[in-house]
C-alpha positions in Angstrom: -19.4 84.5 -20.8 -21.0 82.2 -18.3 -17.7 80.5 -17.6 -16.0 83.9 -17.0 -18.9 85.1 -14.7 -18.6 81.8 -12.7 -14.9 82.2 -12.3 -15.3 85.8 -11.2 -18.0 84.8 -8.6 -15.8 82.0 -7.4 -12.8 84.4 -7.0 -14.9 86.8 -5.0 -16.0 84.1 -2.7 -12.5 82.9 -2.1 -11.2 86.4 -1.4 -14.1 87.0 1.0 -13.4 83.8 2.8 -9.7 84.6 3.0 -10.3 88.0 4.6 -12.3 86.3 7.4 -9.6 83.8 7.9 -7.0 86.6 7.9 -9.0 88.5 10.5 -9.3 85.4 12.7 -5.6 84.6 12.3 -4.7 88.1 13.5 -7.0 87.9 16.5 -5.5 84.5 17.4 -2.0 85.9 17.1 -2.9 88.8 19.4 -4.2 86.4 22.0 -1.1 84.2 21.7 1.1 87.2 22.2 -0.7 88.0 25.5 -0.1 84.5 26.9 3.5 85.0 28.2 2.4 88.2 30.0 -0.5 86.4 31.6 1.7 83.5 32.6 4.1 85.8 34.3 1.2 87.5 36.2 -0.2 84.1 37.3 3.3 83.1 38.5 3.7 86.3 40.4 0.2 86.0 42.0 1.0 82.5 43.2 4.3 83.6 44.7 2.7 86.6 46.3 -0.2 84.7 47.8 2.0 82.0 49.2 4.4 84.5 50.7 1.5 86.5 52.2 0.1 83.4 53.8 3.5 82.2 55.0 4.1 85.6 56.6 0.7 85.4 58.3 1.4 81.9 59.5 4.8 82.8 61.0 3.9 86.3 62.4 0.2 86.2 63.0 -0.5 89.2 60.8 -0.5 90.1 57.1 2.5 92.2 55.8 2.0 95.9 55.5 2.9 95.9 51.9 4.0 93.5 49.1 7.4 95.2 48.9 8.0 94.0 52.5 8.1 90.4 51.2 11.1 91.2 49.0 10.3 88.8 46.2 11.8 88.5 42.7 8.7 89.0 40.6 8.2 89.2 36.8 6.1 92.4 37.3 6.5 95.4 39.6 4.6 95.2 42.9 2.8 98.4 41.9 0.9 96.3 39.3 -0.8 94.4 42.1 -3.7 95.3 44.4 -3.1 94.2 47.9 -5.7 94.2 50.7 -3.8 94.1 54.0 -6.9 93.4 56.1 -7.4 89.9 54.5 -4.2 89.3 52.6 -5.9 89.3 49.2 -3.7 89.9 46.2 -5.0 90.7 42.6 -3.4 92.1 39.5 -4.7 95.4 38.1 -5.1 94.1 34.6 -6.1 90.5 35.4 -8.5 91.0 38.3 -10.3 87.8 37.5 -7.3 85.7 38.6 
């Protein structure tokens, strides 16, 4: 009886531990799935900021819009927030970048 109870208790602990591991694995997988999207956004931001600064250096003013730069981006230019007064470029979903 004691042996059966011990085995049952051990089984419950293993299953409980596995559910935490499964939850952690799912969360890690979700984060990993977001990485390519974030990498594309970072690449676009670098290209946009460089192009905006180059435009300013060549013409003495910032472009009126990002579309004016005519770049081949991973994301549509509508996904970015552009401030023409200072040339600042941010992404709507990744404003911390």
